[in-house]
N, C-alpha and C positions, 0 to 999 in steps of 0.2 A: 589585517585588522585596521591599520592606519588608513589604507585605501578605502575600506568600508566606512570608517568614521568620516572621512572627507566627503564621500558620496552622500552620506546621510545629511551632513551639514549643507551641502549644495542643494539637496532635495528640500530641506527645511527652508532655506532661503528662497528658493523658487516658489514654494508653497505660500510663503508670507507675501511675496511680491504679487502673487495671484490674488490673495485675500485683499490686498490694498487696492488692486485694480478693480475688484468687485465692489469694494466700499466706495471708491471714487466714482463708480458707474451708477450707483443708486440715484434715483431722481433727486432725493433730498440733498445728498452730499454734492452731486454734480451742480445743483443750483447754488449751493453755498460756495463751492470752489470758483464758480464763474463770477460770483459776486465780487471777488477780489479784483478781477479784470474790469468789470463794469463800473466799479466805484473807485478806481485808482486815483481819479482827480480828488475825490473826497478824502482819501487817505493822505494824499500829498498836502492838502489844505490843513488837515489835523496835524501833520508832521511840522509844518511851518509854525502853526499857532503854539504848539506845545514847546517848541524850541525857543520861542520868544519869551517864555516865562522862565526867567533865570532860576537856576537851581544848583549853585555851587555846593559842594559837600558841606553838611551841617546847616544849610539854609534851603532845604527842599520844600518847605511847607506850602509856599504859593503854588508850586507845580503840583504837589500832592493834592491840594484843593481843586486845582484845575482838572486833574485826571479824575478825581472822584466825581465831579460834576458831569464830565463827559460820559463816564461809565454809567452813571445813573440814567442819563438821557438815552443810553443804549440798552436800557432794561435790566441793568445789573443791580444787585444788592451790594452796594459799595460803601466802605467805611475806612477810617484810618485806625491803626492800632496804636499801642502806647509808644512804639518806637518811631511812629510817623509813616509807616508803610501803608500804602493803599491796598486793601484786600477786597476783592470783588468776586461775586458769584454770578454767572450768566443767568441763573434762575434762583430758586430758593436754595439756601444752604443745605446740602445733603447731610444725612445723618451719619454716614459711614466715612470711608476714606476717600481721598481725592488725588488728582494729578495737579501739580502747581506749574503754571506758566508765568515766568517772572521776567522783569526787566528793571534795571536800576534807574532811579530818578535823577541822580546827581551827575554833575559834569565837572571836569577839571577847570575849565574856563567858562565864564558866563558872558552873554552878550550885554553890551552897555546900552543898546537901543534896539528897537524893532528892526531898524534898517540893516543891522548886522546879519540878520537871518533873512535871506532872500534868494530867489532863483537867478542864476546867471544866464546870459544869452545862450550858453552851450547846454542848458538843461540841468546843470548841477545845482543843488541846494548848498549854499555856502553859509558858514558861520560856526561859532563855538558849539560843540555838542550835537551837531546835526547827524553825525554818524554814530558817535559814542556818547549817549545812547539814545538819541532821538529815533534811530531806526528801530530799536527794540520797543520803545514806548509806543511808537506809531503802530507797530505790529500788534501790541496788546489791544489797542483801540480797533484795529481792523478785524481781529478775531471776534471781539465783542460785537462789532457791527454786523459781521457776517452771521453770527449765531442769532442775533436779534431779528435779522431779516429772514432766517430760515429756521423756524421753531421746531421743525421735524428733526433737524440735526442737533438742536440744543438738547433734546432728550437723550441723544446718544452720548453727549459729553456733559451730562448732568453732574459728573464727578469732577468737573474742572473748576479750579480757583485761579483767578488772575491776580498777580501781585506786582505792584510798582513799588520797589523798596528803596529805602534811603541808604546812604553810607557805604557805597561800594568803592568809590575812588579814594586814592591816597590814604590820608589819615582817618578816613571814615572806617577803615579796617573791617569792612564787611559787617558793620554794626547792625544794619537792617536785617540782613539775612541771618545773622547770629541770633537776633531776637526771635525772628519768625520760626527758625528751626528748633531753637532750644527752650524758648519761654512761652511761645504762643500756643494756646490750646488748638488752634486751627493747624498750625505747623506740625504739631505732634501727630496729626492724622494724615499727613501727606505721604503717599506711597512712592512718588517719584517726581523729579523736577526737570523741566525744560527751561533753561536759562537763555534768554535772548540778549545777546551782547554784540552790538555792532551789526553791520549788514552782510558781510561776506560769507558765502555758503560753501567755501572750499575746504572747510575744516569742521570737525566734530571734537570738541574738547571733552575728553573722557578721563584725563589725568589732571589732578589739581597741583599746580606749581606752588610749593610752599615758599614762604618768605618771612624774614624778620627785618624790622626797621628800627634804627637807633638814632637818637640825638646825642651828639657829643658836644659838650660845652666846656671851654677852658677859660678860667678867670685869672686875672692878675692885677697888679697895682695900678697899671696905667701910668701916664706921665707925659712930659714934654719930649718931643723927639730928639732935642739936643741936650737940654740940661739934665734929663733923666735917663739918657742913653746908657744902656747896660743892664737895666732891670729886665726881668723875664717878660717876653712878649707873647701873648696868647695866640696871635695870628701866626707867628713864626712856629710855635709849638704845634698848632693845629695843621699847618701846611706840612710839617715834617711827618706828623702822624698819617696824614693822607698819602704822602709819598711812600712811606714805609709799607702801608697796606696795599696800595695799588701796584707796588713793585712785585708783589707775589703773583706768580702765574696761577690763576684760579681755574683754568681749564686745561690741565696737562692731558696728553693723549691717554685715552682709556678711562678717564675719570668721569663721574657724572657731570652733566652740563650744569653750569652755574653762572651767575652774573653779580656784579657789584656796581653800585652807582651812587656817587656823592651828588645829590640833586640840588642841595641848597648849601651855600657857604656865606656866612655873615660875620661881620666884626669891624670894630673901629668906628670913629666918628669924623676924623679929619686926617688929611695927609701928614700933618705935623704933630699928631698926637699918638703916643704909644697906646694901643687899644687896652681897655680893661677887660674885654671879653671877646671871645670868638666862638662861633657855633656852626656846626654842620649837621646835615641829616643824610643818612646812608641807607640804601635799600640793598638787601642781600637775598638772592633767590637761588634755588637749586632744585633739581629733580630728586635729590637725596637729602633727607632730614639730617643725616650725619654730617654731610658737607656744610650745611648751614651752621650747625653747631661749631664745627671746626673753624669756619670763617668768623663767626661771632666771637669766639675765644681769641682768635688772632687779632681782631679789631682792638680788643682790650689790651693785648700785649703791645700793639703798635702805639696806642695812646700812652700807655705807661712809659714806654721807652722814649717817646718824644718828649714827655714831661721831664724825664731824667736828664736828657741831653740839654734841654733849654735851661733847666735850673742849674746844671753844672757850670754853664758859662755865664750865669747871671751874677750881678754884683748885689747880693743881699736879697732883695724882694723877689719872691718866687711865684710861679703859676700853679694852679691846681686844676684837676679835671673831674668831670662827672659824665657818666654814660647812662643814658636812660632809654629803655625800650619803649617805642611809641607805636609799635604795630607788630602783629604776628598773624600770618595767614597759614592755616593748617593745610597739609597735603592729603592726598588720597587718590585712589585709582578705581575706576569702574571695571568690574569683571568683564572679560571678553564675551562671556556667555549671557550677559545681562539682557533682559527683554528689551529695555529701552534702546540699547545699541543695535540689537537685531532689527527693531522696527524702523529706526531712522535710516539704517543702511538700506532696508528694503524699500522705503519710501524714496530714497535717493535713486535707487535702481529704476523704480517706476517713473520718476519724473526726469530721469536722465541727468541727475546732478552728480558730478565727480567730486568726491570729498575724501579727506584723509583724517585719521585720528591725530590729535595733537595734545600737547601739555601746555597749560596756560593758567594764569591766575584770574579767576572770575568768582562770581557769587556761588558757583557750583562747588567751590572749595569746601564750603561749610557742610552741605549734605554729604558730599563724598567722604569727608573726614569722619562722618557719623555712620558710614556704610549704608547710606540711603542712596538708591540709584539716581544719578543726575548726569546731564550733559549740558554743555553750553554751545549754542549754534548761532549763526548769523541770521538776521531777520529778512534778508533778501535785498536786492539792489547791489550797489557797489559804493565803497567809501574809502577815504584816506585822510591823512593829516590829523589823526586823532590826537588830542591833548595839545594842539597848536592853534594859533589864530587862523591858519590856512585850512582848517577842517572842511571837508566837502562830502556830499552824498549825491549819488546818481540813482534815481528811482527806477530806471528801466530794468525790467525783470523782477521787480519786487514781488509780483503776484505769485511767482514760482516759489519763492521763499515762504510766503504766507500759506500756500497750499501744503508745503512740506511741514510747517508747524501744525496745521490743523489735522492733517492725516496722522502724524505721529502721535499727537495728543489724543486723538480719537481711539487709536489702537491701544494706547495705555489705559484710557478710560474704560474701554471694553473689558480689559483684564480686571480692573478694580470692580466693575459691576458684576463680573462673574464670581469673583472672590466673595463679594457681599452676599450673593445668593447661595453660594455653596456652604459658607461657614455656619449659618444657623442650622442647616440640616445636619451638619457634621456633629453638632452638639447633641 
């Protein structure tokens, strides 16, 4: 029975690869796929221009306006929703359900001038956000451009909606995707999501990595480093709390993988003043929701113990602590049998892309937590140095990634179209 099941699975995969080859071979789709190669210089130019429009988290409006204008020029019905997301349809807004192709607008770092975003002599595009997520946004424009130039294919993917969303990075806490999935009338009609995040094509994110983020603030009386020596010191207490927490072995053998990171540490005003406050922000992630809860509780324990120790040795004036949750990303997992996973793997087989499934924190966390099929993939090309001033992107091979996106989206859109024609008859 197991052997028969495996054989049926192999036959099904081979059949889907054949369907994709037939789809790619139709005159309309072939012309559309070739457009990505013919217009790669145009795509590169759009990539540079969009990255020069600064869009740090919470300040994405200028880039959203820029994307809206470009998408309208490419024949899309484009608008911004109440959260600030750009929502665009390649044609008219369909009446039924659709497939969402998304990429986040915001970046961790922002360019200070146009000159920071430029091509180097070795062919790499350099500058903040060029890889994460300039690559994804450029792919949205490329798909819109290809569909605008090939109206025959636009009919096939009439169920497609393009979304450039806000609030993915850092303390944005996936706000744009949360709104689109949970509050938007359009989002309520999405059957599946393809999230474009970064360039690299060697992975398919099918499991959402959950996380919780906290701000720990410790306050005290402060004072002069000499005359007030002996009062409780918030920096000393916070340092002890961090040490107690990080001394714990978070990844013992056999346990679910997890990570902790104290990314910000602040406090004090001068070297000869006892600080009146100290603050840190910590990110806790794990493949196991239970492990996240365990570490979150342990953080509270460490802070409380550090306060006790600091106050026990203090002469009179004490410190107090406050822990505030500043972010929480839900987890989720795509079923191995999901059509979206079946299609993207078959497309990879057709295009010769070698990819693996992985677990990561992306905009796909939100739909996956709601049991809506979603994957996050790279948009093509290569990149590195994300979230640093040394970020880079190399466009060679981008067209293969764009083909992958369009073929996968088209297969999903066909399923939506079939469902829309079957359901009325079933009633």
